[in-house]
PDB file with one MODEL, atoms N, CA, C and O in Angstrom:
MODEL        1
ATOM      1  N   MET A   1      -5.371  29.867  -1.932  1.00  0.00           N
ATOM      2  CA  MET A   1      -6.340  29.417  -0.963  1.00  0.00           C
ATOM      3  C   MET A   1      -5.936  28.031  -0.460  1.00  0.00           C
ATOM      4  O   MET A   1      -5.700  27.122  -1.255  1.00  0.00           O
ATOM      5  N   SER A   2      -5.859  27.877   0.854  1.00  0.00           N
ATOM      6  CA  SER A   2      -5.447  26.583   1.404  1.00  0.00           C
ATOM      7  C   SER A   2      -6.664  25.675   1.589  1.00  0.00           C
ATOM      8  O   SER A   2      -7.799  26.134   1.719  1.00  0.00           O
ATOM      9  N   LEU A   3      -6.386  24.379   1.595  1.00  0.00           N
ATOM     10  CA  LEU A   3      -7.438  23.389   1.753  1.00  0.00           C
ATOM     11  C   LEU A   3      -7.790  23.212   3.227  1.00  0.00           C
ATOM     12  O   LEU A   3      -6.929  23.329   4.099  1.00  0.00           O
ATOM     13  N   SER A   4      -9.061  22.929   3.495  1.00  0.00           N
ATOM     14  CA  SER A   4      -9.478  22.619   4.863  1.00  0.00           C
ATOM     15  C   SER A   4      -8.934  21.231   5.210  1.00  0.00           C
ATOM     16  O   SER A   4      -8.563  20.475   4.312  1.00  0.00           O
ATOM     17  N   PRO A   5      -8.881  20.886   6.506  1.00  0.00           N
ATOM     18  CA  PRO A   5      -8.431  19.540   6.873  1.00  0.00           C
ATOM     19  C   PRO A   5      -9.247  18.440   6.175  1.00  0.00           C
ATOM     20  O   PRO A   5      -8.689  17.437   5.732  1.00  0.00           O
ATOM     21  N   GLU A   6     -10.561  18.633   6.081  1.00  0.00           N
ATOM     22  CA  GLU A   6     -11.409  17.647   5.399  1.00  0.00           C
ATOM     23  C   GLU A   6     -11.028  17.519   3.927  1.00  0.00           C
ATOM     24  O   GLU A   6     -10.930  16.404   3.415  1.00  0.00           O
ATOM     25  N   GLN A   7     -10.814  18.625   3.248  1.00  0.00           N
ATOM     26  CA  GLN A   7     -10.431  18.606   1.832  1.00  0.00           C
ATOM     27  C   GLN A   7      -9.073  17.929   1.649  1.00  0.00           C
ATOM     28  O   GLN A   7      -8.888  17.165   0.702  1.00  0.00           O
ATOM     29  N   LYS A   8      -8.115  18.205   2.552  1.00  0.00           N
ATOM     30  CA  LYS A   8      -6.802  17.556   2.469  1.00  0.00           C
ATOM     31  C   LYS A   8      -6.936  16.044   2.619  1.00  0.00           C
ATOM     32  O   LYS A   8      -6.297  15.283   1.893  1.00  0.00           O
ATOM     33  N   TYR A   9      -7.766  15.616   3.559  1.00  0.00           N
ATOM     34  CA  TYR A   9      -7.965  14.183   3.805  1.00  0.00           C
ATOM     35  C   TYR A   9      -8.583  13.505   2.591  1.00  0.00           C
ATOM     36  O   TYR A   9      -8.130  12.440   2.171  1.00  0.00           O
ATOM     37  N   ILE A  10      -9.606  14.114   2.034  1.00  0.00           N
ATOM     38  CA  ILE A  10     -10.263  13.546   0.855  1.00  0.00           C
ATOM     39  C   ILE A  10      -9.305  13.518  -0.326  1.00  0.00           C
ATOM     40  O   ILE A  10      -9.258  12.534  -1.064  1.00  0.00           O
ATOM     41  N   LYS A  11      -8.540  14.595  -0.512  1.00  0.00           N
ATOM     42  CA  LYS A  11      -7.568  14.655  -1.616  1.00  0.00           C
ATOM     43  C   LYS A  11      -6.512  13.556  -1.483  1.00  0.00           C
ATOM     44  O   LYS A  11      -6.013  13.054  -2.490  1.00  0.00           O
ATOM     45  N   SER A  12      -6.167  13.178  -0.238  1.00  0.00           N
ATOM     46  CA  SER A  12      -5.170  12.121  -0.015  1.00  0.00           C
ATOM     47  C   SER A  12      -5.772  10.733  -0.233  1.00  0.00           C
ATOM     48  O   SER A  12      -5.075   9.724  -0.122  1.00  0.00           O
ATOM     49  N   GLY A  13      -7.070  10.687  -0.544  1.00  0.00           N
ATOM     50  CA  GLY A  13      -7.737   9.396  -0.708  1.00  0.00           C
ATOM     51  C   GLY A  13      -7.976   8.716   0.627  1.00  0.00           C
ATOM     52  O   GLY A  13      -8.150   7.498   0.687  1.00  0.00           O
ATOM     53  N   GLY A  14      -7.985   9.497   1.698  1.00  0.00           N
ATOM     54  CA  GLY A  14      -8.191   8.941   3.027  1.00  0.00           C
ATOM     55  C   GLY A  14      -6.979   8.218   3.573  1.00  0.00           C
ATOM     56  O   GLY A  14      -7.100   7.362   4.449  1.00  0.00           O
ATOM     57  N   SER A  15      -5.806   8.563   3.054  1.00  0.00           N
ATOM     58  CA  SER A  15      -4.596   7.846   3.473  1.00  0.00           C
ATOM     59  C   SER A  15      -3.720   8.622   4.443  1.00  0.00           C
ATOM     60  O   SER A  15      -2.759   8.070   4.978  1.00  0.00           O
ATOM     61  N   LYS A  16      -4.038   9.911   4.684  1.00  0.00           N
ATOM     62  CA  LYS A  16      -3.223  10.731   5.587  1.00  0.00           C
ATOM     63  C   LYS A  16      -4.115  11.447   6.585  1.00  0.00           C
ATOM     64  O   LYS A  16      -5.209  11.895   6.241  1.00  0.00           O
ATOM     65  N   CYS A  17      -3.650  11.555   7.815  1.00  0.00           N
ATOM     66  CA  CYS A  17      -4.379  12.262   8.862  1.00  0.00           C
ATOM     67  C   CYS A  17      -4.653  13.701   8.407  1.00  0.00           C
ATOM     68  O   CYS A  17      -3.751  14.375   7.908  1.00  0.00           O
ATOM     69  N   PRO A  18      -5.894  14.172   8.577  1.00  0.00           N
ATOM     70  CA  PRO A  18      -6.201  15.546   8.169  1.00  0.00           C
ATOM     71  C   PRO A  18      -5.583  16.598   9.093  1.00  0.00           C
ATOM     72  O   PRO A  18      -5.613  17.786   8.770  1.00  0.00           O
ATOM     73  N   VAL A  19      -5.025  16.188  10.231  1.00  0.00           N
ATOM     74  CA  VAL A  19      -4.412  17.124  11.172  1.00  0.00           C
ATOM     75  C   VAL A  19      -2.896  17.189  10.986  1.00  0.00           C
ATOM     76  O   VAL A  19      -2.334  18.274  10.835  1.00  0.00           O
ATOM     77  N   CYS A  20      -2.222  16.008  10.997  1.00  0.00           N
ATOM     78  CA  CYS A  20      -0.752  16.007  10.990  1.00  0.00           C
ATOM     79  C   CYS A  20      -0.136  15.381   9.726  1.00  0.00           C
ATOM     80  O   CYS A  20       1.088  15.331   9.606  1.00  0.00           O
ATOM     81  N   ASP A  21      -0.946  14.914   8.805  1.00  0.00           N
ATOM     82  CA  ASP A  21      -0.498  14.300   7.544  1.00  0.00           C
ATOM     83  C   ASP A  21       0.190  12.950   7.722  1.00  0.00           C
ATOM     84  O   ASP A  21       0.801  12.449   6.778  1.00  0.00           O
ATOM     85  N   SER A  22       0.106  12.353   8.897  1.00  0.00           N
ATOM     86  CA  SER A  22       0.690  11.028   9.118  1.00  0.00           C
ATOM     87  C   SER A  22      -0.103   9.978   8.346  1.00  0.00           C
ATOM     88  O   SER A  22      -1.313  10.110   8.163  1.00  0.00           O
ATOM     89  N   THR A  23       0.584   8.947   7.900  1.00  0.00           N
ATOM     90  CA  THR A  23      -0.099   7.822   7.254  1.00  0.00           C
ATOM     91  C   THR A  23      -0.429   6.720   8.256  1.00  0.00           C
ATOM     92  O   THR A  23      -0.942   5.668   7.873  1.00  0.00           O
ATOM     93  N   SER A  24      -0.143   6.950   9.524  1.00  0.00           N
ATOM     94  CA  SER A  24      -0.424   5.962  10.576  1.00  0.00           C
ATOM     95  C   SER A  24      -1.840   6.161  11.110  1.00  0.00           C
ATOM     96  O   SER A  24      -2.035   6.571  12.254  1.00  0.00           O
ATOM     97  N   ILE A  25      -2.821   5.864  10.264  1.00  0.00           N
ATOM     98  CA  ILE A  25      -4.218   5.988  10.661  1.00  0.00           C
ATOM     99  C   ILE A  25      -4.855   4.609  10.643  1.00  0.00           C
ATOM    100  O   ILE A  25      -4.490   3.749   9.842  1.00  0.00           O
ATOM    101  N   THR A  26      -5.817   4.412  11.543  1.00  0.00           N
ATOM    102  CA  THR A  26      -6.428   3.102  11.710  1.00  0.00           C
ATOM    103  C   THR A  26      -7.936   3.235  11.834  1.00  0.00           C
ATOM    104  O   THR A  26      -8.438   4.087  12.566  1.00  0.00           O
ATOM    105  N   GLY A  27      -8.659   2.376  11.103  1.00  0.00           N
ATOM    106  CA  GLY A  27     -10.097   2.286  11.283  1.00  0.00           C
ATOM    107  C   GLY A  27     -10.380   1.595  12.605  1.00  0.00           C
ATOM    108  O   GLY A  27      -9.777   0.565  12.910  1.00  0.00           O
ATOM    109  N   CYS A  28     -11.292   2.152  13.393  1.00  0.00           N
ATOM    110  CA  CYS A  28     -11.617   1.605  14.713  1.00  0.00           C
ATOM    111  C   CYS A  28     -12.904   0.796  14.607  1.00  0.00           C
ATOM    112  O   CYS A  28     -13.984   1.357  14.421  1.00  0.00           O
ATOM    113  N   GLY A  29     -12.788  -0.492  14.724  1.00  0.00           N
ATOM    114  CA  GLY A  29     -13.973  -1.334  14.625  1.00  0.00           C
ATOM    115  C   GLY A  29     -14.389  -1.557  13.180  1.00  0.00           C
ATOM    116  O   GLY A  29     -13.648  -1.262  12.243  1.00  0.00           O
ATOM    117  N   SER A  30     -15.582  -2.080  13.032  1.00  0.00           N
ATOM    118  CA  SER A  30     -16.068  -2.416  11.698  1.00  0.00           C
ATOM    119  C   SER A  30     -16.770  -1.226  11.055  1.00  0.00           C
ATOM    120  O   SER A  30     -17.060  -0.226  11.711  1.00  0.00           O
ATOM    121  N   ILE A  31     -17.031  -1.354   9.778  1.00  0.00           N
ATOM    122  CA  ILE A  31     -17.794  -0.344   9.054  1.00  0.00           C
ATOM    123  C   ILE A  31     -19.255  -0.519   9.443  1.00  0.00           C
ATOM    124  O   ILE A  31     -19.793  -1.623   9.357  1.00  0.00           O
ATOM    125  N   GLU A  32     -19.894   0.554   9.866  1.00  0.00           N
ATOM    126  CA  GLU A  32     -21.294   0.530  10.292  1.00  0.00           C
ATOM    127  C   GLU A  32     -22.204   0.834   9.105  1.00  0.00           C
ATOM    128  O   GLU A  32     -21.881   1.677   8.268  1.00  0.00           O
ATOM    129  N   LEU A  33     -23.332   0.153   9.038  1.00  0.00           N
ATOM    130  CA  LEU A  33     -24.297   0.354   7.955  1.00  0.00           C
ATOM    131  C   LEU A  33     -25.658   0.692   8.537  1.00  0.00           C
ATOM    132  O   LEU A  33     -26.183  -0.056   9.361  1.00  0.00           O
ATOM    133  N   ASP A  34     -26.240   1.819   8.114  1.00  0.00           N
ATOM    134  CA  ASP A  34     -27.582   2.217   8.516  1.00  0.00           C
ATOM    135  C   ASP A  34     -27.919   3.472   7.723  1.00  0.00           C
ATOM    136  O   ASP A  34     -27.546   4.575   8.123  1.00  0.00           O
ATOM    137  N   ASP A  35     -28.611   3.321   6.620  1.00  0.00           N
ATOM    138  CA  ASP A  35     -28.887   4.451   5.721  1.00  0.00           C
ATOM    139  C   ASP A  35     -27.596   5.139   5.292  1.00  0.00           C
ATOM    140  O   ASP A  35     -27.559   6.361   5.154  1.00  0.00           O
ATOM    141  N   GLY A  36     -26.560   4.374   5.084  1.00  0.00           N
ATOM    142  CA  GLY A  36     -25.244   4.876   4.722  1.00  0.00           C
ATOM    143  C   GLY A  36     -24.198   3.996   5.375  1.00  0.00           C
ATOM    144  O   GLY A  36     -24.534   3.030   6.060  1.00  0.00           O
ATOM    145  N   ALA A  37     -22.947   4.317   5.171  1.00  0.00           N
ATOM    146  CA  ALA A  37     -21.855   3.534   5.751  1.00  0.00           C
ATOM    147  C   ALA A  37     -20.817   4.494   6.319  1.00  0.00           C
ATOM    148  O   ALA A  37     -20.497   5.512   5.705  1.00  0.00           O
ATOM    149  N   TRP A  38     -20.288   4.156   7.508  1.00  0.00           N
ATOM    150  CA  TRP A  38     -19.274   4.989   8.126  1.00  0.00           C
ATOM    151  C   TRP A  38     -18.392   4.158   9.043  1.00  0.00           C
ATOM    152  O   TRP A  38     -18.750   3.049   9.439  1.00  0.00           O
ATOM    153  N   GLN A  39     -17.232   4.716   9.372  1.00  0.00           N
ATOM    154  CA  GLN A  39     -16.287   4.045  10.266  1.00  0.00           C
ATOM    155  C   GLN A  39     -15.496   5.103  11.033  1.00  0.00           C
ATOM    156  O   GLN A  39     -15.048   6.095  10.458  1.00  0.00           O
ATOM    157  N   ASN A  40     -15.332   4.882  12.328  1.00  0.00           N
ATOM    158  CA  ASN A  40     -14.492   5.775  13.131  1.00  0.00           C
ATOM    159  C   ASN A  40     -13.029   5.507  12.798  1.00  0.00           C
ATOM    160  O   ASN A  40     -12.637   4.360  12.582  1.00  0.00           O
ATOM    161  N   VAL A  41     -12.225   6.563  12.757  1.00  0.00           N
ATOM    162  CA  VAL A  41     -10.812   6.479  12.391  1.00  0.00           C
ATOM    163  C   VAL A  41      -9.993   7.244  13.426  1.00  0.00           C
ATOM    164  O   VAL A  41     -10.450   8.244  13.979  1.00  0.00           O
ATOM    165  N   GLU A  42      -8.780   6.761  13.682  1.00  0.00           N
ATOM    166  CA  GLU A  42      -7.891   7.422  14.635  1.00  0.00           C
ATOM    167  C   GLU A  42      -6.489   7.525  14.053  1.00  0.00           C
ATOM    168  O   GLU A  42      -6.018   6.609  13.379  1.00  0.00           O
ATOM    169  N   CYS A  43      -5.823   8.649  14.319  1.00  0.00           N
ATOM    170  CA  CYS A  43      -4.428   8.823  13.935  1.00  0.00           C
ATOM    171  C   CYS A  43      -3.557   8.329  15.076  1.00  0.00           C
ATOM    172  O   CYS A  43      -3.670   8.816  16.201  1.00  0.00           O
ATOM    173  N   GLU A  44      -2.696   7.374  14.799  1.00  0.00           N
ATOM    174  CA  GLU A  44      -1.798   6.828  15.819  1.00  0.00           C
ATOM    175  C   GLU A  44      -0.676   7.805  16.162  1.00  0.00           C
ATOM    176  O   GLU A  44      -0.021   7.657  17.193  1.00  0.00           O
ATOM    177  N   ASN A  45      -0.452   8.799  15.307  1.00  0.00           N
ATOM    178  CA  ASN A  45       0.622   9.764  15.533  1.00  0.00           C
ATOM    179  C   ASN A  45       0.192  10.897  16.463  1.00  0.00           C
ATOM    180  O   ASN A  45       0.867  11.162  17.457  1.00  0.00           O
ATOM    181  N   CYS A  46      -0.929  11.574  16.156  1.00  0.00           N
ATOM    182  CA  CYS A  46      -1.317  12.757  16.936  1.00  0.00           C
ATOM    183  C   CYS A  46      -2.557  12.536  17.793  1.00  0.00           C
ATOM    184  O   CYS A  46      -2.898  13.393  18.609  1.00  0.00           O
ATOM    185  N   GLY A  47      -3.244  11.396  17.626  1.00  0.00           N
ATOM    186  CA  GLY A  47      -4.409  11.093  18.440  1.00  0.00           C
ATOM    187  C   GLY A  47      -5.719  11.683  17.939  1.00  0.00           C
ATOM    188  O   GLY A  47      -6.750  11.517  18.589  1.00  0.00           O
ATOM    189  N   ALA A  48      -5.704  12.368  16.801  1.00  0.00           N
ATOM    190  CA  ALA A  48      -6.945  12.919  16.247  1.00  0.00           C
ATOM    191  C   ALA A  48      -7.903  11.771  15.909  1.00  0.00           C
ATOM    192  O   ALA A  48      -7.467  10.682  15.536  1.00  0.00           O
ATOM    193  N   THR A  49      -9.198  12.021  16.040  1.00  0.00           N
ATOM    194  CA  THR A  49     -10.216  11.045  15.656  1.00  0.00           C
ATOM    195  C   THR A  49     -11.247  11.712  14.760  1.00  0.00           C
ATOM    196  O   THR A  49     -11.492  12.914  14.863  1.00  0.00           O
ATOM    197  N   TRP A  50     -11.843  10.925  13.886  1.00  0.00           N
ATOM    198  CA  TRP A  50     -12.885  11.422  12.994  1.00  0.00           C
ATOM    199  C   TRP A  50     -13.684  10.233  12.486  1.00  0.00           C
ATOM    200  O   TRP A  50     -13.364   9.084  12.791  1.00  0.00           O
ATOM    201  N   THR A  51     -14.717  10.509  11.716  1.00  0.00           N
ATOM    202  CA  THR A  51     -15.550   9.459  11.144  1.00  0.00           C
ATOM    203  C   THR A  51     -15.494   9.545   9.626  1.00  0.00           C
ATOM    204  O   THR A  51     -15.820  10.580   9.045  1.00  0.00           O
ATOM    205  N   ASP A  52     -15.077   8.451   8.982  1.00  0.00           N
ATOM    206  CA  ASP A  52     -15.137   8.367   7.526  1.00  0.00           C
ATOM    207  C   ASP A  52     -16.573   8.070   7.124  1.00  0.00           C
ATOM    208  O   ASP A  52     -17.231   7.235   7.744  1.00  0.00           O
ATOM    209  N   ILE A  53     -17.065   8.748   6.090  1.00  0.00           N
ATOM    210  CA  ILE A  53     -18.388   8.494   5.542  1.00  0.00           C
ATOM    211  C   ILE A  53     -18.184   7.963   4.128  1.00  0.00           C
ATOM    212  O   ILE A  53     -17.550   8.613   3.297  1.00  0.00           O
ATOM    213  N   TYR A  54     -18.731   6.771   3.862  1.00  0.00           N
ATOM    214  CA  TYR A  54     -18.534   6.121   2.573  1.00  0.00           C
ATOM    215  C   TYR A  54     -19.731   6.358   1.662  1.00  0.00           C
ATOM    216  O   TYR A  54     -20.878   6.365   2.109  1.00  0.00           O
ATOM    217  N   THR A  55     -19.443   6.552   0.375  1.00  0.00           N
ATOM    218  CA  THR A  55     -20.460   6.788  -0.633  1.00  0.00           C
ATOM    219  C   THR A  55     -20.295   5.771  -1.752  1.00  0.00           C
ATOM    220  O   THR A  55     -19.188   5.549  -2.243  1.00  0.00           O
ATOM    221  N   LEU A  56     -21.391   5.161  -2.150  1.00  0.00           N
ATOM    222  CA  LEU A  56     -21.358   4.213  -3.264  1.00  0.00           C
ATOM    223  C   LEU A  56     -21.066   4.981  -4.549  1.00  0.00           C
ATOM    224  O   LEU A  56     -21.769   5.934  -4.888  1.00  0.00           O
ATOM    225  N   THR A  57     -20.021   4.557  -5.261  1.00  0.00           N
ATOM    226  CA  THR A  57     -19.653   5.235  -6.507  1.00  0.00           C
ATOM    227  C   THR A  57     -19.849   4.361  -7.731  1.00  0.00           C
ATOM    228  O   THR A  57     -19.712   4.837  -8.858  1.00  0.00           O
ATOM    229  N   GLY A  58     -20.164   3.101  -7.529  1.00  0.00           N
ATOM    230  CA  GLY A  58     -20.380   2.203  -8.664  1.00  0.00           C
ATOM    231  C   GLY A  58     -20.362   0.766  -8.189  1.00  0.00           C
ATOM    232  O   GLY A  58     -20.230   0.494  -6.996  1.00  0.00           O
ATOM    233  N   ILE A  59     -20.497  -0.153  -9.137  1.00  0.00           N
ATOM    234  CA  ILE A  59     -20.411  -1.584  -8.852  1.00  0.00           C
ATOM    235  C   ILE A  59     -19.520  -2.232  -9.889  1.00  0.00           C
ATOM    236  O   ILE A  59     -19.252  -1.655 -10.943  1.00  0.00           O
ATOM    237  N   THR A  60     -19.065  -3.428  -9.587  1.00  0.00           N
ATOM    238  CA  THR A  60     -18.227  -4.172 -10.511  1.00  0.00           C
ATOM    239  C   THR A  60     -18.551  -5.646 -10.402  1.00  0.00           C
ATOM    240  O   THR A  60     -19.117  -6.089  -9.402  1.00  0.00           O
ATOM    241  N   ASP A  61     -18.198  -6.408 -11.419  1.00  0.00           N
ATOM    242  CA  ASP A  61     -18.356  -7.864 -11.442  1.00  0.00           C
ATOM    243  C   ASP A  61     -19.796  -8.337 -11.267  1.00  0.00           C
ATOM    244  O   ASP A  61     -20.035  -9.347 -10.605  1.00  0.00           O
ATOM    245  N   LEU A  62     -20.761  -7.619 -11.850  1.00  0.00           N
ATOM    246  CA  LEU A  62     -22.154  -8.037 -11.792  1.00  0.00           C
ATOM    247  C   LEU A  62     -22.363  -9.296 -12.616  1.00  0.00           C
ATOM    248  O   LEU A  62     -21.982  -9.354 -13.785  1.00  0.00           O
ATOM    249  N   LYS A  63     -22.964 -10.295 -12.006  1.00  0.00           N
ATOM    250  CA  LYS A  63     -23.305 -11.524 -12.702  1.00  0.00           C
ATOM    251  C   LYS A  63     -24.780 -11.769 -12.508  1.00  0.00           C
ATOM    252  O   LYS A  63     -25.240 -11.954 -11.381  1.00  0.00           O
ATOM    253  N   GLU A  64     -25.529 -11.771 -13.600  1.00  0.00           N
ATOM    254  CA  GLU A  64     -26.964 -12.003 -13.529  1.00  0.00           C
ATOM    255  C   GLU A  64     -27.244 -13.489 -13.365  1.00  0.00           C
ATOM    256  O   GLU A  64     -26.545 -14.331 -13.929  1.00  0.00           O
ATOM    257  N   ALA A  65     -28.275 -13.803 -12.586  1.00  0.00           N
ATOM    258  CA  ALA A  65     -28.670 -15.188 -12.388  1.00  0.00           C
ATOM    259  C   ALA A  65     -29.259 -15.749 -13.682  1.00  0.00           C
ATOM    260  O   ALA A  65     -29.970 -15.057 -14.411  1.00  0.00           O
ATOM    261  N   THR A  66     -28.950 -17.005 -13.948  1.00  0.00           N
ATOM    262  CA  THR A  66     -29.539 -17.661 -15.110  1.00  0.00           C
ATOM    263  C   THR A  66     -30.815 -18.357 -14.655  1.00  0.00           C
ATOM    264  O   THR A  66     -30.858 -18.927 -13.564  1.00  0.00           O
ATOM    265  N   LYS A  67     -31.845 -18.313 -15.478  1.00  0.00           N
ATOM    266  CA  LYS A  67     -33.141 -18.897 -15.085  1.00  0.00           C
ATOM    267  C   LYS A  67     -33.375 -20.213 -15.737  1.00  0.00           C
ATOM    268  O   LYS A  67     -34.413 -20.836 -15.515  1.00  0.00           O
TER     269      LYS A  67
ENDMDL
END
């Protein structure tokens, strides 16, 4: 069973175009925040565009305030 373009992209860690497998991909503009986080992405090789959707998976370096 072959992977869908979305599955291939996620498996690559978001480092390869889901259409042509090029690593020449660029985030367009800033990451948008509104009940979630996303960013438009474009492949410089084939011209495909898509939107990355970011999910919080954890936190690091938490420092509690001292009172």
